[in-house]
C-alpha positions as CSV (number, residue, x, y, z in Angstrom):
1,M,4.4,21.4,-10.7
2,D,2.7,20.0,-13.9
3,P,-0.9,19.0,-13.2
4,F,-0.3,15.4,-14.4
5,L,2.8,15.0,-12.3
6,R,0.9,16.3,-9.3
7,L,-1.9,13.8,-10.0
8,K,0.7,11.0,-10.3
9,K,2.5,12.0,-7.1
10,Y,-0.8,12.1,-5.1
11,N,-1.9,8.7,-6.5
12,T,1.3,6.9,-5.8
13,K,3.5,8.2,-2.9
14,G,0.7,10.3,-1.5
15,N,-1.5,7.2,-1.1
16,L,1.2,4.6,-0.5
17,W,-1.1,2.7,1.9
18,V,-3.1,1.5,-1.2
19,Y,0.0,-0.1,-2.7
20,V,1.1,-1.6,0.5
21,L,-2.3,-3.3,0.9
22,M,-2.2,-4.5,-2.7
23,V,1.2,-6.1,-2.1
24,L,0.0,-7.8,1.1
25,R,-3.1,-9.0,-0.7
26,D,-0.8,-11.3,-2.7
27,K,1.3,-12.6,0.2
28,P,2.4,-11.6,3.7
29,D,5.7,-9.7,3.7
30,H,8.1,-7.7,5.9
31,G,8.7,-4.0,5.6
32,W,12.2,-4.2,4.0
33,D,10.8,-5.7,0.8
34,F,8.1,-3.1,0.2
35,P,10.1,-0.5,-1.8
36,S,11.4,-3.1,-4.3
37,A,8.0,-4.9,-4.5
38,I,6.2,-1.7,-5.2
39,E,8.7,-0.6,-7.7
40,K,8.6,-3.9,-9.6
41,R,4.8,-4.1,-9.6
42,F,3.7,-0.4,-9.9
43,G,6.7,1.4,-11.4
44,F,7.7,3.8,-8.6
45,R,9.9,3.4,-5.6
46,P,9.0,4.7,-2.1
47,G,11.7,5.5,0.4
48,K,13.1,2.8,2.6
49,I,11.5,4.1,5.8
50,T,8.2,5.3,4.5
51,P,6.6,1.9,4.2
52,Y,7.3,1.2,7.9
53,R,5.4,4.4,8.8
54,V,2.5,3.3,6.6
55,L,2.5,-0.2,8.0
56,Y,2.4,1.2,11.6
57,T,-0.6,3.3,10.8
58,L,-2.4,0.5,8.9
59,E,-1.8,-1.8,11.9
60,L,-3.3,0.8,14.3
61,E,-6.3,1.0,12.0
62,G,-6.7,-2.8,11.9
63,L,-6.1,-3.0,8.2
64,V,-3.0,-5.2,8.7
65,E,-1.6,-7.3,11.5
66,S,1.9,-8.4,12.2
67,T,3.7,-11.3,13.8
68,Q,7.4,-11.6,14.8
69,V,9.1,-14.4,12.8
70,E,12.7,-14.8,14.0
71,R,14.1,-11.2,13.6
72,R,11.5,-10.0,11.2
73,R,8.0,-8.5,11.6
74,I,5.8,-10.1,9.0
75,Y,2.7,-8.2,7.9
76,T,-0.6,-9.7,6.7
77,I,-3.6,-7.9,5.4
78,T,-6.8,-8.4,7.5
79,K,-10.4,-8.8,6.3
80,K,-10.9,-5.1,7.1
81,G,-7.9,-4.3,4.9
82,L,-9.4,-6.3,2.0
83,K,-12.7,-4.5,2.4
84,E,-10.9,-1.2,2.3
85,L,-9.2,-2.3,-1.0
86,E,-12.6,-3.0,-2.5
87,K,-13.6,0.6,-1.6
88,V,-10.5,1.9,-3.4
89,K,-11.2,-0.3,-6.4
90,D,-14.8,1.0,-6.6
91,F,-13.6,4.6,-6.2
92,Y,-11.1,4.4,-9.1
93,N,-13.5,2.4,-11.3
94,N,-16.0,5.1,-10.9
95,I,-13.5,7.8,-11.9
96,V,-12.4,5.8,-14.9
97,R,-16.0,5.2,-16.0
98,N,-16.6,9.0,-15.8
99,L,-13.5,10.0,-17.8
């Protein structure tokens, strides 16, 4: 695989949790909307099931929380999730500064 394509893959689908948290930072949402929300905002589309696996892990780690609203599970980013996003931002800013 081309080095740039590999970099792009690992920084998008390989780290989907970052994009999920960024979507949730704007507003609570349910899993079904994540593929289209990520595609619209970031230009790539994850699979339909993958965001659910990511959300499950994020919830176990305390980065998101969920509540049942009618027949949908609505996810919200937690304070811990917001702190984790700040770490991500600092990490990428450092990389960009050093390029």
